N, C-alpha and C positions, 0 to 999 in steps of 0.2 A: 031399139035404142032407147034407154031410159035417160031422161034428162031431169035436172033438178030445178025446182022453182027458185031456189036461192041463186042459182047461176043465172037464170033469166033476169032476176032483179039486178044482179051484178052488171049484166050487159046494159040494162036500162039506165042504171045510175052512171056508168062509166062513159058511155057514148064514145067508144074508142075509134080512132082513125082506121085501125086494122081489124075492125070487127068481122068483116066478111072472111078474112083469112083465119082468124081465131075460130070462128064458127065452123069452117071447113075442117081445120085440124081437129077440133073437138069431135066432130062427126066421125072422122076416120078412127080416132082413138076409141070412142064408145062402141063403134060397130066392129072393131077388131076382136073384142072379147067381151062377152056379156057380163063377165064378173067385174069389169072395170067400172068405177063410179066416178062421179064428179062432185066437187064441193068448193066452196069459197074458204080459203085459209090464208091468213096473213094478207088479206085484201086482194087476193088474186085467184083466178081459176086454177084449181088443182085437180089432178086425177089420181086415183089410187086403187090398189088391189092389195089387201093385207099389208098396208103401209103406203106411204106416199110414193107415187110413181113419177109424176112430172108436173111442172108448174110453169105457167106463162110468166115471163119476167120482163120488166121494163116495157109495160104495155101502154102507159099513159100517153106518150107523145111520139110514138114511133109508128111508121107504116110497116116496117119489117116486124115479123113475129119471131120471138125467141122462146123456144120451149126448152126448159131445163129439166133434165132427168136427174133427180136429187141423188140417187145412188147409181148413176149411169155406168160407172166403172164395173158394176156387178152384172150388167146385161151381157149375156153370152152372145158371141157372134161378131161378125164384121159388118159394118153398115157404112156405106159410102159417104153419107152426109152427117154422121154423128161426129161432133167435134169435141175435143178435149183430151188431155193427157194426164190430168191430175188424179189424185187418189180416189175421188168420189164423183163429182158432177160431170155430166156430158150435156151438150147442147145440139139442137138442130134448129135451123133458121129457115123461114119461109118469107119470100118477098111479097107474095100475093096468093089468092086462092088457086090460081092455075099451077103455081109451083107446088103448093100443098097437094093438089090432085096428082101432079106428076110424081110426087114422092109417097103417095098413099100406100103402095105395096110395101115399101121399105118401112114406113111408120107402123103399118100393121104387123110386120114381122118383129119390130122392136117390142110392140105391145105383147105379142105372143111369147117372145123370149122372156120377158119379165114375168108374165103369168105362169110360165113353166118352172120358174125357180121355186125352191122350197122356202118357207118363211125364214129359215136360218140363212139361206143364200141371199135373200132379199135384205136381210138385216132387220127384219121385223120380228116382233114377239110372236111366239106360237099362240094359236087360238086355244082357249081352254075349254 
């Protein structure tokens, strides 16, 4: 699992109430597919593979963790805890590290489904 020094600095600066849960979700995502990367974008932890995949939202003063899949409507498959019906974003929420662990297989499958899409299906530009 490759981690980013920028993300570690983000954790150190933010001192988040839900940091243990965020770290567990981060580990699950990064271990699910070696191509997945992490970075700080728009002031929050973001994951990507050939385009943005997911972002932690509303992290500053909540104990619950909300992970937004930026183009989640494009993720193929049915997932029990993936919320949303709009044209683009989907969400999954975790109350604590134990709940993140309990949903790790589902989250790993979501990552795999995203990584299996072509760049056009993901809505990202093709690599040149």
